[in-house]
All heavy atoms as an XYZ file, in Angstrom:
877
protein
N    -189.055     35.339    168.724
C    -189.464     35.567    167.358
C    -190.719     34.742    167.001
O    -191.597     35.140    166.255
C    -188.347     35.185    166.418
C    -187.066     36.072    166.553
S    -187.354     37.828    166.644
C    -188.054     38.205    165.117
N    -190.813     33.603    167.656
C    -192.017     32.766    167.497
C    -193.253     33.508    167.959
O    -194.271     33.499    167.260
C    -191.839     31.411    168.226
O    -190.741     30.718    167.762
C    -193.079     30.545    168.107
N    -193.186     34.176    169.062
C    -194.268     34.915    169.661
C    -194.652     36.066    168.711
O    -195.819     36.430    168.565
C    -193.936     35.461    171.060
C    -193.832     34.394    172.041
C    -195.173     33.692    172.302
C    -195.003     32.670    173.397
N    -196.262     31.868    173.540
N    -193.645     36.668    168.106
C    -193.927     37.820    167.158
C    -194.731     37.261    165.977
O    -195.680     37.918    165.536
C    -192.661     38.491    166.728
C    -192.866     39.507    165.543
C    -191.973     39.252    167.839
N    -194.313     36.122    165.478
C    -195.039     35.550    164.348
C    -196.384     35.094    164.673
O    -197.340     35.385    163.853
C    -194.246     34.303    163.775
C    -192.958     34.664    163.070
C    -193.167     35.473    161.828
O    -194.191     35.247    161.096
O    -192.349     36.449    161.633
N    -196.647     34.623    165.916
C    -197.958     34.220    166.369
C    -198.823     35.524    166.448
O    -199.984     35.502    166.112
C    -197.864     33.551    167.726
C    -197.276     32.116    167.600
C    -197.067     31.516    169.009
O    -197.468     32.097    170.039
O    -196.541     30.398    168.981
N    -198.249     36.615    167.030
C    -198.987     37.843    167.179
C    -199.361     38.399    165.806
O    -200.447     38.910    165.678
C    -198.218     38.838    168.009
N    -198.436     38.360    164.897
C    -198.679     38.886    163.500
C    -199.921     38.182    162.946
O    -200.788     38.796    162.355
C    -197.509     38.648    162.682
C    -197.722     39.140    161.199
C    -196.554     38.870    160.347
N    -195.457     39.759    160.628
C    -194.207     39.370    160.959
N    -193.967     38.062    161.064
N    -193.327     40.239    161.247
N    -199.939     36.887    163.071
C    -201.083     36.065    162.541
C    -202.417     36.375    163.239
O    -203.412     36.480    162.586
N    -202.298     36.516    164.563
C    -203.543     36.729    165.288
C    -204.087     38.192    165.052
O    -205.324     38.393    165.108
C    -203.227     36.532    166.839
N    -203.236     39.153    164.797
C    -203.672     40.514    164.602
C    -204.364     40.656    163.244
O    -205.146     41.641    163.153
C    -202.451     41.401    164.754
N    -204.109     39.890    162.255
C    -204.661     40.047    160.938
C    -204.404     41.415    160.458
O    -205.234     42.091    159.717
C    -206.139     39.754    160.919
C    -206.452     38.398    161.390
N    -206.117     37.222    160.729
C    -207.091     37.952    162.541
C    -206.576     36.165    161.391
N    -207.095     36.590    162.513
N    -203.188     41.982    160.745
C    -202.797     43.282    160.293
C    -202.479     43.272    158.841
O    -201.877     42.372    158.361
C    -201.645     43.789    161.067
N    -202.876     44.301    158.111
C    -202.521     44.453    156.741
C    -201.093     44.932    156.639
O    -200.417     45.191    157.661
N    -200.622     45.203    155.390
C    -199.293     45.636    155.187
C    -199.026     46.916    155.932
O    -198.008     47.150    156.592
C    -199.025     45.784    153.732
O    -199.232     44.533    153.139
C    -197.586     46.237    153.397
N    -199.958     47.865    155.818
C    -199.722     49.201    156.465
C    -199.645     49.047    158.029
O    -198.863     49.703    158.666
C    -200.901     50.114    156.101
N    -200.474     48.167    158.558
C    -200.422     47.906    159.992
C    -199.131     47.316    160.468
O    -198.597     47.694    161.454
N    -198.601     46.387    159.672
C    -197.327     45.765    159.958
C    -196.166     46.832    159.845
O    -195.264     46.848    160.658
C    -197.038     44.613    158.957
C    -197.748     43.330    159.331
C    -197.280     42.138    158.570
O    -196.080     41.927    158.599
O    -198.087     41.520    157.942
N    -196.301     47.700    158.856
C    -195.291     48.754    158.672
C    -195.321     49.668    159.893
O    -194.324     50.119    160.373
C    -195.515     49.547    157.434
N    -196.504     49.982    160.370
C    -196.643     50.868    161.557
C    -196.031     50.195    162.803
O    -195.378     50.901    163.642
C    -198.069     51.300    161.788
C    -198.557     52.330    160.698
C    -197.691     53.558    160.634
O    -197.361     54.193    161.648
N    -197.297     53.943    159.404
N    -196.287     48.909    162.921
C    -195.647     48.180    164.028
C    -194.180     48.268    163.986
O    -193.510     48.390    165.019
C    -196.206     46.724    164.074
N    -193.637     47.975    162.827
C    -192.224     48.033    162.638
C    -191.649     49.443    162.973
O    -190.624     49.584    163.662
C    -191.801     47.655    161.256
C    -190.311     47.605    160.989
C    -189.954     46.269    160.509
C    -189.935     48.690    159.938
N    -192.352     50.461    162.492
C    -191.911     51.855    162.813
C    -191.938     52.083    164.303
O    -191.048     52.715    164.858
C    -192.852     52.830    162.094
C    -192.662     54.288    162.381
C    -191.230     54.757    161.992
C    -193.660     55.140    161.664
N    -193.010     51.579    164.985
C    -193.038     51.785    166.456
C    -191.819     51.090    167.150
O    -191.274     51.659    168.094
C    -194.392     51.227    167.034
O    -195.452     51.973    166.342
C    -194.490     51.400    168.487
N    -191.499     49.956    166.704
C    -190.319     49.200    167.300
C    -189.081     50.011    167.050
O    -188.244     50.137    168.031
C    -190.144     47.882    166.511
C    -191.129     46.778    166.974
C    -191.019     45.611    165.999
C    -190.806     46.305    168.379
N    -188.811     50.599    165.860
C    -187.623     51.396    165.666
C    -187.614     52.653    166.432
O    -186.591     53.133    166.996
C    -187.403     51.554    164.110
C    -186.146     52.395    163.893
C    -187.277     50.257    163.452
N    -188.782     53.314    166.602
C    -188.872     54.499    167.382
C    -188.554     54.219    168.852
O    -187.862     54.942    169.537
C    -190.217     55.168    167.217
C    -190.390     55.907    166.019
C    -191.763     56.563    165.964
N    -191.968     57.372    164.769
C    -193.152     57.703    164.262
N    -194.268     57.246    164.897
N    -193.233     58.409    163.181
N    -189.073     53.082    169.311
C    -188.863     52.678    170.663
C    -187.404     52.341    170.862
O    -186.788     52.741    171.875
C    -189.730     51.479    171.083
O    -191.167     51.838    170.841
C    -189.513     51.033    172.553
N    -186.759     51.683    169.869
C    -185.329     51.463    169.935
C    -184.503     52.778    170.096
O    -183.607     52.845    170.850
C    -184.903     50.663    168.678
N    -184.972     53.792    169.382
C    -184.322     55.074    169.403
C    -184.434     55.695    170.864
O    -183.437     56.178    171.374
C    -184.837     56.015    168.392
N    -185.581     55.564    171.466
C    -185.839     56.091    172.803
C    -184.898     55.357    173.763
O    -184.226     56.047    174.618
C    -187.312     55.921    173.184
C    -188.208     56.856    172.434
C    -189.675     56.488    172.660
O    -189.922     55.732    173.630
O    -190.564     57.016    171.878
N    -184.907     54.061    173.669
C    -184.112     53.219    174.607
C    -182.601     53.498    174.421
O    -181.815     53.604    175.430
C    -184.379     51.800    174.404
C    -185.821     51.386    174.734
C    -186.196     51.695    176.206
O    -185.517     51.248    177.157
N    -187.184     52.519    176.455
N    -182.222     53.656    173.170
C    -180.825     53.948    172.922
C    -180.426     55.306    173.411
O    -179.327     55.413    173.983
C    -180.650     53.991    171.340
C    -179.195     53.856    170.867
C    -178.520     52.705    170.638
C    -178.485     55.125    170.632
C    -177.229     52.617    170.241
C    -177.221     55.047    170.214
C    -176.557     53.835    169.976
O    -175.265     53.839    169.554
N    -181.321     56.244    173.255
C    -180.962     57.597    173.853
C    -180.803     57.530    175.362
O    -179.934     58.191    175.936
C    -182.146     58.539    173.509
C    -181.973     59.926    174.042
N    -181.038     60.793    173.679
C    -182.594     60.494    175.097
C    -181.121     61.916    174.397
N    -182.078     61.750    175.233
N    -181.604     56.706    176.038
C    -181.481     56.528    177.412
C    -180.248     55.653    177.846
O    -179.749     55.871    179.043
C    -182.733     55.846    178.002
C    -183.951     56.694    177.943
C    -185.157     56.016    178.453
O    -185.131     55.004    179.182
O    -186.268     56.519    178.111
N    -179.683     54.853    176.974
C    -178.677     53.955    177.302
C    -177.270     54.281    176.825
O    -176.304     53.697    177.234
N    -177.235     55.259    175.943
C    -175.897     55.624    175.328
C    -175.658     57.128    175.419
O    -176.611     57.863    175.075
C    -175.841     55.137    173.871
C    -174.494     55.576    173.202
C    -176.038     53.588    173.741
N    -174.525     57.536    175.792
C    -174.119     58.947    175.834
C    -172.628     59.043    175.461
O    -171.800     58.211    175.943
C    -174.374     59.535    177.246
N    -172.365     60.003    174.636
C    -170.929     60.266    174.254
C    -170.320     59.043    173.611
O    -169.092     58.803    173.753
N    -171.096     58.276    172.889
C    -170.533     57.134    172.137
C    -170.273     55.857    173.026
O    -169.650     54.990    172.559
N    -170.754     55.934    174.295
C    -170.488     54.776    175.175
C    -171.787     54.386    175.913
O    -172.679     55.201    176.115
C    -169.408     55.161    176.228
N    -171.909     53.109    176.235
C    -173.003     52.579    176.926
C    -173.003     53.122    178.373
O    -171.936     52.967    179.105
C    -173.091     51.070    176.947
C    -174.217     50.530    177.783
C    -173.289     50.553    175.554
N    -174.029     53.845    178.787
C    -174.145     54.300    180.163
C    -175.161     53.541    180.969
O    -175.042     53.470    182.230
C    -174.515     55.789    180.170
O    -175.715     56.073    179.421
C    -173.390     56.673    179.536
N    -176.157     52.967    180.323
C    -177.168     52.131    180.886
C    -177.326     50.887    180.053
O    -177.970     50.954    179.060
C    -178.463     52.877    181.033
C    -178.492     54.104    181.897
C    -178.379     53.746    183.410
O    -178.702     52.650    183.713
O    -177.825     54.587    184.106
N    -176.663     49.751    180.450
C    -176.638     48.639    179.616
C    -178.083     48.046    179.345
O    -178.321     47.711    178.175
C    -175.734     47.542    180.222
C    -175.661     46.288    179.414
C    -174.980     46.511    178.069
C    -174.802     45.191    180.178
N    -178.885     48.048    180.361
C    -180.229     47.453    180.153
C    -180.971     48.285    179.095
O    -181.622     47.690    178.203
C    -180.989     47.461    181.492
C    -182.369     46.980    181.361
N    -182.696     45.623    181.202
C    -183.520     47.645    181.232
C    -183.972     45.457    181.043
N    -184.599     46.585    181.061
N    -180.868     49.613    179.047
C    -181.603     50.392    178.076
C    -180.986     50.182    176.713
O    -181.757     50.041    175.728
C    -181.473     51.896    178.441
C    -182.058     52.235    179.819
C    -183.542     51.821    179.943
O    -184.290     51.811    179.015
O    -183.849     51.616    181.152
N    -179.639     50.031    176.607
C    -178.995     49.776    175.274
C    -179.528     48.390    174.765
O    -179.878     48.281    173.641
C    -177.505     49.783    175.438
C    -176.843     49.214    174.209
C    -176.668     49.957    173.087
C    -176.550     47.834    174.181
C    -176.120     49.419    171.989
C    -176.017     47.250    173.065
C    -175.814     47.989    171.932
O    -175.303     47.436    170.780
N    -179.472     47.453    175.700
C    -179.994     46.077    175.331
C    -181.415     46.086    174.956
O    -181.809     45.365    173.905
C    -179.742     45.083    176.455
C    -178.277     44.775    176.650
C    -178.005     43.966    177.868
O    -178.747     43.946    178.867
N    -176.887     43.216    177.849
N    -182.289     46.865    175.522
C    -183.676     46.989    175.010
C    -183.668     47.485    173.590
O    -184.408     47.028    172.718
C    -184.415     47.922    175.941
C    -184.876     47.242    177.204
O    -184.687     46.046    177.397
O    -185.346     48.041    178.114
N    -182.859     48.592    173.356
C    -182.786     49.140    171.990
C    -182.336     48.134    170.983
O    -182.986     47.969    169.905
C    -181.891     50.346    171.941
N    -181.350     47.349    171.319
C    -180.800     46.317    170.442
C    -181.897     45.257    170.124
O    -182.072     44.859    169.021
C    -179.565     45.716    171.056
C    -178.925     44.652    170.255
C    -178.069     44.820    169.220
C    -179.163     43.216    170.315
N    -177.764     43.585    168.674
C    -178.399     42.582    169.328
C    -179.958     42.381    171.146
C    -178.358     41.187    169.150
C    -179.985     41.075    170.949
C    -179.190     40.471    169.963
N    -182.632     44.883    171.134
C    -183.650     43.845    171.011
C    -184.811     44.438    170.145
O    -185.290     43.636    169.257
N    -185.253     45.623    170.340
C    -186.321     46.172    169.502
C    -185.864     46.185    168.020
O    -186.611     45.916    167.122
C    -186.686     47.573    170.005
C    -187.540     47.549    171.178
C    -187.119     48.209    172.394
C    -188.809     46.889    171.243
C    -187.947     48.175    173.546
C    -189.618     46.892    172.380
C    -189.105     47.547    173.498
N    -184.625     46.636    167.823
C    -184.067     46.670    166.477
C    -184.014     45.267    165.845
O    -184.246     45.082    164.588
C    -182.741     47.343    166.425
N    -183.662     44.229    166.569
C    -183.575     42.877    166.122
C    -184.980     42.384    165.627
O    -185.152     41.739    164.607
C    -182.980     41.962    167.120
C    -181.509     42.236    167.397
C    -180.679     42.249    166.190
O    -180.613     41.257    165.387
N    -179.949     43.345    165.921
N    -185.946     42.699    166.478
C    -187.344     42.296    166.132
C    -187.843     43.061    164.941
O    -188.374     42.486    163.985
C    -188.324     42.528    167.355
C    -189.764     42.200    166.895
C    -187.977     41.582    168.545
N    -187.438     44.404    164.893
C    -187.808     45.150    163.633
C    -187.123     44.569    162.425
O    -187.767     44.503    161.332
N    -185.887     44.163    162.509
C    -185.156     43.531    161.415
C    -185.890     42.225    160.941
O    -186.067     42.041    159.773
C    -183.770     43.259    161.768
C    -182.990     42.486    160.584
C    -181.525     42.516    160.832
N    -180.913     43.828    160.743
C    -180.653     44.504    159.588
N    -181.050     43.986    158.428
N    -180.060     45.611    159.621
N    -186.291     41.403    161.911
C    -187.011     40.199    161.541
C    -188.316     40.486    160.804
O    -188.685     39.836    159.842
C    -187.290     39.353    162.779
N    -188.995     41.528    161.233
C    -190.310     41.922    160.614
C    -190.015     42.393    159.131
O    -190.653     42.057    158.209
C    -190.991     42.984    161.380
C    -191.597     42.466    162.679
S    -192.455     43.860    163.590
C    -193.870     44.071    162.499
N    -188.925     43.215    159.047
C    -188.571     43.715    157.726
C    -188.151     42.592    156.786
O    -188.477     42.595    155.615
C    -187.473     44.792    157.826
N    -187.430     41.663    157.361
C    -187.034     40.491    156.493
C    -188.248     39.772    156.015
O    -188.353     39.345    154.848
C    -186.222     39.461    157.397
C    -184.715     39.865    157.397
O    -184.169     40.447    156.493
O    -184.051     39.439    158.393
N    -189.192     39.559    156.981
C    -190.445     38.795    156.572
C    -191.190     39.576    155.486
O    -191.590     39.027    154.469
C    -191.350     38.726    157.869
C    -192.697     38.239    157.527
N    -193.003     36.932    157.447
C    -193.832     38.830    157.371
C    -194.326     36.748    157.164
N    -194.872     37.957    157.064
N    -191.263     40.913    155.611
C    -191.986     41.720    154.635
C    -191.225     41.701    153.302
O    -191.867     41.632    152.184
C    -192.228     43.161    155.151
C    -193.172     43.129    156.345
S    -193.401     44.780    157.075
C    -194.723     45.387    155.974
N    -189.946     41.778    153.301
C    -189.097     41.864    152.069
C    -189.243     40.466    151.322
O    -189.015     40.482    150.101
C    -187.666     42.120    152.411
N    -189.672     39.451    151.938
C    -189.838     38.101    151.304
C    -191.195     37.889    150.823
O    -191.474     36.801    150.239
C    -189.376     37.029    152.271
N    -192.143     38.750    151.088
C    -193.523     38.562    150.635
C    -193.655     38.732    149.103
O    -192.895     39.346    148.408
C    -194.457     39.625    151.355
C    -194.621     39.306    152.817
C    -195.324     38.018    153.074
O    -196.347     37.724    152.462
O    -194.900     37.208    153.965
N    -194.735     38.169    148.590
C    -195.035     38.174    147.117
C    -195.604     39.538    146.702
O    -195.469     39.938    145.546
C    -195.881     37.076    146.632
O    -197.097     37.101    147.387
N    -196.270     40.232    147.596
C    -196.888     41.500    147.252
C    -195.748     42.529    146.988
O    -194.823     42.780    147.783
C    -197.811     42.010    148.420
C    -198.378     43.350    148.149
O    -199.331     43.470    147.370
O    -197.829     44.370    148.704
N    -195.777     43.195    145.817
C    -194.692     44.123    145.408
C    -194.521     45.251    146.365
O    -193.370     45.628    146.665
C    -194.932     44.596    143.983
C    -194.665     43.543    142.937
O    -194.027     42.565    143.255
O    -195.235     43.711    141.811
N    -195.651     45.858    146.852
C    -195.517     46.983    147.697
C    -194.963     46.546    149.050
O    -194.112     47.281    149.712
C    -196.859     47.787    147.838
O    -197.830     46.953    148.377
N    -195.345     45.499    149.597
C    -194.838     45.006    150.911
C    -193.400     44.619    150.724
O    -192.521     44.977    151.610
C    -195.668     43.770    151.348
C    -195.243     43.346    152.749
C    -196.175     42.311    153.307
O    -197.140     41.904    152.701
O    -195.934     41.928    154.454
N    -193.004     44.008    149.652
C    -191.645     43.647    149.428
C    -190.762     44.879    149.334
O    -189.678     44.855    149.939
C    -191.505     42.855    148.118
C    -190.087     42.342    147.828
C    -190.069     41.569    146.534
C    -190.692     40.264    146.662
N    -190.504     39.347    145.567
N    -191.244     45.883    148.533
C    -190.476     47.079    148.458
C    -190.323     47.776    149.820
O    -189.168     48.274    150.094
C    -191.131     48.025    147.385
N    -191.294     47.831    150.583
C    -191.246     48.435    151.933
C    -190.233     47.639    152.735
O    -189.367     48.285    153.419
C    -192.570     48.442    152.661
C    -192.417     48.879    154.060
C    -192.322     50.205    154.406
C    -192.419     47.905    155.040
C    -192.138     50.568    155.747
C    -192.238     48.240    156.397
C    -192.063     49.624    156.729
N    -190.312     46.362    152.764
C    -189.425     45.544    153.529
C    -187.967     45.797    153.202
O    -187.064     45.886    154.088
N    -187.755     45.942    151.887
C    -186.385     46.215    151.489
C    -185.849     47.609    151.911
O    -184.701     47.727    152.268
C    -186.219     46.035    149.944
C    -186.311     44.597    149.499
C    -186.177     44.427    147.982
C    -186.251     42.953    147.574
N    -186.098     42.831    146.094
N    -186.726     48.555    151.843
C    -186.382     49.937    152.254
C    -186.190     49.917    153.798
O    -185.199     50.558    154.235
C    -187.416     50.894    151.875
C    -187.533     51.200    150.447
C    -188.561     52.184    150.084
C    -188.574     52.400    148.507
N    -189.671     53.284    148.115
N    -186.994     49.224    154.479
C    -186.800     49.143    155.984
C    -185.442     48.401    156.302
O    -184.757     48.872    157.153
C    -187.970     48.389    156.570
N    -185.162     47.346    155.627
C    -183.849     46.716    155.838
C    -182.653     47.579    155.553
O    -181.695     47.640    156.300
C    -183.815     45.430    154.966
C    -184.597     44.208    155.464
C    -184.598     43.122    154.382
C    -184.130     43.747    156.852
N    -182.741     48.419    154.438
C    -181.667     49.342    154.168
C    -181.516     50.335    155.295
O    -180.397     50.663    155.661
C    -181.961     49.944    152.831
N    -182.642     50.827    155.819
C    -182.595     51.838    156.906
C    -181.984     51.130    158.154
O    -181.175     51.757    158.850
C    -183.969     52.391    157.184
N    -182.341     49.942    158.432
C    -181.818     49.237    159.563
C    -180.368     48.917    159.419
O    -179.599     48.935    160.394
C    -182.631     48.001    159.842
C    -184.132     48.338    160.417
C    -184.909     47.027    160.326
C    -184.070     48.845    161.771
N    -179.928     48.643    158.185
C    -178.462     48.425    157.929
C    -177.674     49.663    158.317
O    -176.519     49.565    158.756
C    -178.260     48.102    156.447
C    -178.717     46.683    156.075
O    -178.923     45.891    157.009
O    -178.744     46.395    154.894
N    -178.221     50.787    158.148
C    -177.597     52.019    158.394
C    -177.236     52.287    159.904
O    -176.383     53.016    160.286
C    -178.288     53.237    157.876
C    -178.353     53.308    156.383
C    -179.114     54.498    155.844
O    -179.539     55.393    156.630
O    -179.511     54.389    154.614
N    -177.935     51.561    160.734
C    -177.754     51.730    162.196
C    -176.943     50.610    162.796
O    -176.822     50.496    164.024
C    -179.094     51.945    162.991
C    -179.951     50.674    162.868
C    -179.767     53.161    162.591
C    -181.247     50.778    163.746
N    -176.374     49.701    161.993
C    -175.596     48.667    162.472
C    -174.425     49.160    163.245
O    -174.031     48.512    164.254
C    -175.082     47.763    161.227
N    -173.876     50.281    162.952
C    -172.728     50.827    163.734
C    -173.201     51.428    165.052
O    -172.332     51.479    165.963
C    -172.076     52.004    162.923
N    -174.451     51.605    165.315
C    -175.009     52.050    166.569
C    -175.340     50.891    167.456
O    -175.308     51.040    168.688
C    -176.151     52.983    166.325
N    -175.712     49.769    166.860
C    -176.078     48.605    167.635
C    -175.199     47.442    167.353
O    -175.473     46.610    166.516
C    -177.570     48.298    167.290
C    -178.526     49.356    167.710
C    -179.785     49.281    166.857
C    -178.807     49.386    169.165
N    -174.106     47.351    168.112
C    -173.034     46.422    167.839
C    -173.154     45.127    168.653
O    -172.175     44.632    169.287
C    -171.646     47.077    168.155
C    -171.444     48.320    167.309
C    -170.148     48.951    167.785
C    -171.263     47.842    165.883
N    -174.338     44.591    168.792
C    -174.494     43.339    169.530
C    -175.087     43.667    170.921
O    -175.273     44.829    171.327
N    -175.382     42.569    171.625
C    -176.167     42.724    172.898
C    -175.288     43.316    174.037
O    -175.821     43.930    174.952
C    -176.756     41.326    173.281
C    -175.644     40.398    173.784
C    -177.834     41.551    174.353
N    -173.993     43.180    173.923
C    -173.068     43.741    174.935
C    -171.816     44.366    174.344
O    -170.799     43.658    174.280
C    -172.781     42.640    175.947
O    -172.054     43.192    177.086
N    -171.874     45.599    173.874
C    -170.690     46.169    173.145
C    -169.712     46.802    174.066
O    -169.382     47.964    173.885
C    -171.454     47.263    172.297
C    -172.537     47.696    173.217
C    -172.972     46.432    173.913
N    -169.163     46.061    174.990
C    -168.226     46.683    175.965
C    -167.018     47.165    175.269
O    -166.340     46.538    174.424
C    -167.777     45.547    176.939
C    -168.946     45.107    177.840
C    -168.455     44.067    178.845
C    -169.646     43.618    179.642
N    -169.338     42.569    180.536
N    -166.646     48.429    175.598
C    -165.515     49.087    175.052
C    -165.536     49.500    173.635
O    -164.535     50.001    173.088
N    -166.639     49.371    172.968
C    -166.744     49.782    171.608
C    -167.340     51.134    171.446
O    -168.270     51.518    172.283
C    -167.607     48.757    170.800
C    -166.941     47.366    170.767
C    -167.785     46.334    169.956
O    -168.704     46.776    169.226
N    -167.520     45.130    170.169
N    -166.925     51.921    170.499
C    -167.433     53.272    170.267
C    -168.715     53.194    169.469
O    -168.808     52.552    168.431
C    -166.434     54.078    169.460
O    -166.969     55.404    169.277
N    -169.753     53.794    170.045
C    -171.160     53.760    169.367
C    -171.535     55.106    168.862
O    -170.990     56.123    169.220
C    -172.113     53.317    170.447
C    -171.862     51.950    171.154
C    -172.847     51.777    172.264
C    -171.907     50.831    170.167
N    -172.546     55.138    168.063
C    -173.140     56.395    167.549
C    -174.066     56.983    168.532
O    -174.110     56.621    169.692
N    -174.917     57.898    168.057
C    -175.916     58.516    168.906
C    -177.267     58.097    168.460
O    -177.497     57.506    167.400
C    -175.709     60.039    169.019
C    -176.038     60.821    167.712
O    -176.640     60.199    166.896
O    -175.524     61.924    167.560
N    -178.297     58.544    169.295
C    -179.669     58.120    168.997
C    -180.186     58.714    167.668
O    -181.105     58.194    167.064
C    -180.560     58.572    170.159
N    -179.585     59.802    167.252
C    -179.943     60.400    165.983
C    -179.878     59.388    164.787
O    -180.711     59.529    163.857
N    -178.969     58.494    164.867
C    -178.837     57.539    163.791
C    -180.028     56.654    163.747
O    -180.565     56.310    162.650
C    -177.597     56.631    164.025
C    -176.224     57.311    163.908
S    -174.825     56.348    164.421
C    -174.949     54.997    163.202
N    -180.467     56.253    164.895
C    -181.655     55.346    165.023
C    -182.917     56.116    164.617
O    -183.838     55.595    163.909
C    -181.740     54.689    166.393
C    -182.917     53.691    166.410
C    -180.535     54.078    166.810
N    -183.056     57.342    164.985
C    -184.175     58.143    164.654
C    -184.222     58.386    163.142
O    -185.316     58.476    162.512
C    -184.141     59.560    165.370
C    -184.512     59.481    166.850
C    -184.171     60.830    167.541
C    -185.959     59.105    167.049
N    -183.064     58.620    162.530
C    -182.966     58.812    161.052
C    -183.504     57.532    160.341
O    -184.268     57.652    159.372
C    -181.578     59.073    160.647
N    -183.185     56.380    160.849
C    -183.711     55.084    160.292
C    -185.198     55.076    160.455
O    -185.918     54.629    159.489
C    -183.066     53.912    161.023
N    -185.683     55.487    161.616
C    -187.238     55.474    161.777
C    -187.793     56.415    160.817
O    -188.942     56.118    160.293
C    -187.472     55.891    163.225
N    -187.246     57.587    160.600
C    -187.812     58.520    159.595
C    -187.817     57.928    158.185
O    -188.806     58.149    157.487
C    -186.987     59.822    159.624
N    -186.827     57.210    157.804
C    -186.799     56.579    156.517
C    -187.882     55.508    156.349
O    -188.541     55.312    155.350
C    -185.426     56.040    156.123
C    -184.407     57.121    155.975
C    -183.036     56.547    155.771
C    -182.017     57.736    155.586
N    -180.648     57.222    155.381
N    -188.036     54.734    157.493
C    -189.088     53.712    157.512
C    -190.442     54.390    157.320
O    -191.357     53.897    156.717
C    -188.916     52.818    158.713
C    -187.643     51.990    158.526
C    -190.182     51.999    158.890
C    -187.161     51.254    159.791
N    -190.610     55.475    158.150
C    -191.900     56.148    158.089
C    -192.245     56.715    156.709
O    -193.385     56.539    156.200
C    -191.905     57.311    159.056
C    -193.234     58.091    159.136
C    -193.300     59.087    160.208
O    -192.262     59.558    160.777
O    -194.383     59.543    160.638
N    -191.247     57.279    156.059
C    -191.479     57.734    154.686
C    -191.828     56.596    153.736
O    -192.751     56.740    152.895
C    -190.263     58.436    154.115
C    -189.924     59.809    154.790
C    -188.642     60.406    154.369
C    -191.101     60.790    154.383
N    -191.146     55.482    153.891
C    -191.478     54.319    153.089
C    -192.903     53.800    153.333
O    -193.602     53.330    152.395
C    -190.424     53.237    153.259
N    -193.336     53.928    154.530
C    -194.682     53.428    154.963
C    -195.831     54.163    154.355
O    -196.941     53.681    154.259
C    -194.781     53.386    156.426
N    -195.553     55.447    153.999
C    -196.607     56.286    153.422
C    -197.197     55.722    152.222
O    -198.383     56.009    151.824
C    -196.165     57.745    153.131
C    -196.020     58.553    154.385
C    -194.878     59.226    154.749
C    -197.154     58.749    155.191
C    -194.790     60.019    155.857
C    -197.093     59.505    156.370
C    -195.912     60.167    156.677
O    -195.773     60.893    157.810
N    -196.486     54.879    151.423
C    -196.914     54.388    150.119
C    -197.837     53.190    150.347
O    -198.491     52.709    149.404
C    -195.717     53.951    149.384
C    -194.828     55.071    148.943
C    -193.729     54.543    148.101
N    -192.800     55.607    147.825
C    -192.803     56.338    146.708
N    -193.704     56.072    145.748
N    -191.848     57.261    146.474
N    -197.954     52.680    151.585
C    -198.767     51.459    151.878
C    -200.165     51.799    152.225
O    -200.485     52.813    152.814
C    -198.099     50.639    152.968
C    -196.617     50.221    152.755
C    -196.078     49.599    153.940
C    -196.573     49.325    151.583
N    -201.089     50.855    151.953
C    -202.454     51.005    152.280
C    -202.886     49.985    153.229
O    -202.393     48.878    153.296
C    -203.332     50.813    150.978
C    -203.145     51.890    150.041
C    -203.859     51.679    148.734
C    -203.570     52.793    147.732
N    -204.238     52.658    146.480
């Protein structure tokens, strides 16, 4: 997370750029989830763990944005957090042995909601 914060500062990305980075993380999480989960069970643990990690970094970015003073950035961060909350049932920790999981569509739906929220940003 420290490296993510360092990269954010070095990139000098505006709010829209940060939103696009967050969207990319969630889309990548969906791809990895699709590769690692089938029929509600983990079939490729490494791929599932990649998805979980991408989602965790995305959540940290959304938390950061939701705490900003800029109203549009704060609103986007809150919408992104709400979308990420919806996939909590799909990403049950780093090693969800024996637990029933959702499908990649849940993660893709969260990405779509984040993308729609990002359209308002400049």
